[in-house]
N, C-alpha and C positions, 0 to 999 in steps of 0.2 A: 647563426644566420642574421644578417643585418636587417633592420626594420626599414620599411618603405617610408618615404616622406609622408608626414601627416599621421602616421601611426604612433603608438606610445610604447614601443618596445618590441622585441622579437616575438614571433608567433608562439614559440614554446612557452613564453612567460604568460601568455593569455590563456593557456590550457592547463587545467588542473590534472596533471598526469596521474596522480595518485587516485583521484576519483575515477578517471577514465579507465585505468587499469583494473581497479576493484570492480567496476561495473562489468567489464569484459570478462574478468575471471569468474564472477558469479554467474554470468550467463553461460559460460563454458561448462561450469560445474552443473548447472541446470540441465543443459542438453545431454550431458553424460548420464546424469541420474534419472532423467525421464526415460532415456533409452533402457537403462538397467532395470528401473522399477516397473516398467510397463510391458516388458518383453513377453511374459507369460500370459498376461491378460489380453494383450493384442493378438497373440498367436491363437488363443482359444476362442476369441470373439470375432476376429476380423481375418483370420487366416494369414496374417502378415505380422511377424514378430516386431517389425520396425515401424508399424503403422503410426503410433503416437510419436515416435522419435522423428519421423519425417514431417509430420504436421507441426511438431514443436519447432523444427528447423525453419519451416515456412513462416510460422508466427514470429520467430526471431528475426528473420530477414525483414518482414513487414514492420516489426517494431523498430528496427534500425532506420528504415525509410521514414517512419513517423518521427523518430528522434531527429533525423536530418531536417525535416520540416520545422519542428519545434525550435531547434537551435538556431534557425535562420530568422526567427521572428523576434524583434527587439522587445525588451522588457516593457517599454512604454506602450507598445501595441497591446500586449497582454493586459496591462493595467487598464488601459482605456476601454477595451472591449470585454472586460471580465463579466460585466452584467449581461451582455448578449450571450456569452458562452453559458452562463448559468440558466438563462431563459431557455436556450436550446436544450439544455440538459433536463429541465423541468418537462419540456414537451416530450422528450424521449422516455422519461420516467412514467409519464401518463400513457403514452402509446404502448409501452411494453405490457401494461395491465389490461389492454383491450383483448378480449377473447378472440382467438383466430389470428391475431397479429403477433402477440407475444408468445414465445415458445416456452412450454412448461416441461420441466424435468424434475422428477422426484417430488412433485407437489409444489414446486416453486416456479413462478413465472417471471424469469429474470432476463431472458435473452431475446434478441431480435436477430432474425436470420438475414445475412447479407451474403448471398452467393453460397460459397462452400464453407463459410465461417459463421459462427454465432457470436454476436456481440453482447457482452454482459453490461448492461447500462449502469449498474452500480459502480463499475470501475471508472467509467467516464465521469460519474458524479464525484468521485474522489478527486480527480484532476481539476474539474470545474470548481469544486468547493474550495480547494486550496488557493486557486488563482483569485476567485471572487472575494473570499474573506480577507486575503492579504491586501487586495486592492481597497476593500471597504475600510479595514482598520487603518490603513495608511492615510486614507483621505478623511476619516471621521474620528480622529483621535480625541478631539475635544469633546465630542458628543459621548464617546464611549467612557471617558474618564470622569466627566463632570455631570452627565445627565442620564437619568433612567431611560429616557426615550432612545438614546444612542445604544443602550444595551438591549432594548426590546426589539429593535430592528433586526440585528443579526440573529437573535434568538428566533424571531418569526420565520426568517429564511431557513434556518436550520431545522425548525419544527416541520416545515413543509417537506424538506428533503427526507427527514426521518420518517414522516408519515408515509410518503410514497415508497420508501424502501421497505417499511414494515408490511405494506400491502402486498409485496411480491411473494412471500416474505423473505427478507434478507437481514437477519438479526446481527450477523457478524459484521457486515459492512456498516450497519447502523452504529455499532459500538466503536469501530475504528474511526469513522467519520466524526462522531460526536466527541471522542477523546481528542482528536486532532484539532477541531475547531475550538474546543474549550482551552486547549493549551495555547493556541494562537491568540485567543482572546485575552488570556492572562498576560502573555508577553507584550501584547499591544497596549496594555495599560488599564484594564478593568480593575476596579477597586477590590481589595482583598476580600472584604465581607461579601461583596457581590459574587465574587468568584467561588467562595466556599458555599454560598447559597446555591449557586448554579450546579456545583458538583453534587451537592446533596439531592437536589431535585432531579438531576440527570440520572444518578445512580438509583434513586427511588423509582423513577419512571421505567428505566430499563429492567430493574429488578421486578417491578410489577408485571411488565410484559412477559418476563420469563416465568414467573410464578403462576400467573393466571392462564398461561398457554399450556395445555396438557402435555404435548410432546416435548416442549422445552423443560417443563417440570420433571418429566421422566428422565431427561438427559442429566439434570442436576442430581437426581437420586442415583442414577447409574454411575455418575462421576464419583460419588462418595464411596461406593463399593461396587466396582465393575465385576468383581469375581463372584458376586452373589447371583448374577444372571449372565454368566460368561458366554453362553451359547445363544443369547437373544439380544437384549438391549445393551449389554456390556461387551458384546463380541468384538466390535471394532477397537475399543480401547484395550481390551485384554490382549488382542493380537498385536497391537502396537507395542505394548509393554513387553511382550514376549520377544519381539524384535530387539528392543533395547537390551534385554537380558542376554540374548544370544551374542550381541555385539561385544560385550565385555569391554576391555580396554582398547584393543586395536582392531576389532571387527573381524569378519569372516573373509574380507577381500571383495573387491569390486566384482559384481555379478553373482556373488555367492549367497545372496540373501535367500532364505527359505520362506519368509513371510510373504514375499511378493508372488510366490507360486500359488496364487488364488486363495491364500489364507487371509491376508490383510486387504479389506476393501479400500478403494481409493488410494492404492499404494503409490501411484504416480501423480496424484493431485494433492489432496489435503494431508495425507500421511506420508509424504515422501521423506520427511525428516526422520521417521522411524526406520525407513530403509537405509538412509544414510548412517544412522546410529548402528544398525545391524552390520552393514558392510564395512564401516570404518571405525566403529567402536566409539567409546566416550571421547577419545582423543580427536577423532575426525569430526564428531558433532560439535565439540568445543571450538575447534579450529574454524568451522563454518560460522558459528556464532561470533567468533572473534573478527572474521572478515566483515560480517554485517555491522558489528560494533564500530569497526574502523571506518566503514563507509558512512555510517550515521554521524560519527564524530567529525569527519571531514566536512560533511554538509553543515553541521552546526557551527564549525569554525568559519566556514564561508559566510553563514548568516551573521556571525559576529563581525566579520570584516566589512560586510555591507552596512551594518549599523555604524561602525566607526566612520565610514564614508558618507553617512546620512542617506543611504539608499534604502529607504524603509520598506518599500514594496518588495523588492527582491529578498531583503532580509527576512521579512515575515513569511514570504512564500517558501524560501529555503528551509526556514524553521518548521513550517507545516509539512514539507516533504520528509524531513528527518523524523518528525514525530509519527507521521503516517507509516513509514517503513518500520520504525521501532515498535509501534503497537502491533503491527501485523506480524512481524517476526516473533514477538513475545507470545502472541496468542497462538500462532501456528505451532511453535515449539512447545508451548505450555500444554496445548491440547494433546499433541502426540506423546508427550511424556507423562500425561496424567495429572499435570499441575492445574489445569483448567478444564471445565466441562467441555464435552465434545461440541465443536462448532466448525462448520465448513468454511475454511479460510485458507487461501493459497499462501505459500512461502514465496515472497518476491524473487523473481528471476530464476527460481529453482523448480517450483511446481509446474505441472502441465496446465495450461490454460491460456488461450490466445489473448483474451481481453486483458487479463492481469499482466501478462508479459509486455504487451504493447503499451499499456498505460504506464507501467513502471519504467519502460524505456523513455517515454515522453517526459516523465517527471525528472529522470536523470538528465535528459537533454536540456530541460528548463534550468536545472541547477548549473550545468556547464555553461549555459548562456549567461547566467548571472555572474559567474566567475569571469567569463570572457569580457563582459562589459565593465566589470569592476577594475580590470587590469588594462583599461585604456582603449578598448575597441570602440571607436567613435562612430557608430552607425545607428544610434537610436533615432528613430523617425521623429519623435516628438520631444526629444531631449530628456535628460534625467530629471526626475521629480524628487525633491527632497522635502522632508517633513521633520517637525520637531519630534524628538524621541520621548517616549513615556518613561516614568521612573523605573519600571521593570526593565525596559530596554537599556537604560543607562546603567542599571545594576549589572546587566549581563556583560557590560564592557569591562 
C-alpha cells in the first residue's frame, strides 16, 4: 500500500505486527482458559457455567476500547500531563480507603464500584506510575545522576504510592511497582552505589513488612513446607502442585482439569497457570512463558530503538512496561509452581480480572503508539522531545 503525502512510509511499517499478534494471541488464550478454569465454580455459585467467561469477554471488549483511546493519544501529551495523571491516581488511592466507598473483599479494600464492574485502583496506579516516572526521569536526568535531591524526589513519590497500597493492603502490587520503578531509575542513570543502596533498603523494607505482618509471615512458613499443613494454610499451594503433577509432559487436555472442580481456590484468577499446566502439561506451560518472553523482548527492543532515536520518554516508558509484565509473570508463575510464597497477583491477559485486563491492554496500546510514532507518524501535538542519554542508556545501545 502506498503512503499518503506527508506520511513516512506505508501503514504496515508503522505497526509492530509481532507485538500486535502476540497481544491478541495472549488475550485469546486468556479467554479460553478463563472459560475452562471457571466453569465448575461458576456453575456451583452462580448457576451459569459461563458466568466468568461472559464477563471476561465484556472486560476484553472494554479493554480494546480503552486501548483504542490510549493509542490515539500522542506521546507528548502523555509526557506533558503525566503529573496530573499521577495526582488523579493519588486521589483514587485515598478514596478507595474511605469506609463505605471502597469495596472490601477478603479483608482487602482495593476496589471502587463503577456500575456493574469493580475497578482495582492499584492497576491504575501501575499505568500512572510508569508514565509519570518515565516523564520525570526523561526531564530530570541531570538531577538524578548528579544530585541526591534528584534521587529523593522520585523516591518520595514512590513512598507515597507504596504507603497507600500497603494500607489497602496490596503487597503484591507494591512489590511489582517498586521493582519496576527501581529498574527504570537504574536505566535512567542513577549512580550504581545509589542504586545498590536503594535495592538494599527496598528489600529490607518489604521484608520487614512481610515478617512483622502475622498473616504474611504465615504464608512464608507455609511456602517453605506446604505439605505440613496441606488441609489448612498450605491447601492452595498443595492443590496447585497437584495440578502441575497431573499435567506431566503434555497435560490432560483442554477442559479436563480435575483441580478446577472446586479443589483449587482461585483457579480462574491467581492460579490459572496451574490449570494451564494441568491441561497442557509442562510443554504447554513453557510455551506460554515463551510467548510472554517474546512479547517482553519485543517491547525491550522497541525501547532500545527509541533510545537510538533519542526519544527518551517513550524509551523509558516502554522499558517500564516490559519490566512490569516480566515481574508480574514471574511472580504469578512462581507462586503457582511453589517457587515463591503465595501472593495474589494476576497473570497478564490470562487471569480473570477486569481491571488487570483493561490496564494491560492500555499498556500495550501505549507501546504500539510508541512504535507508531518512532516509524514516522507525524501527529505529535507538541512535537518530539529529545534528551541526553545516561551512561546506562548508552550502554544499552
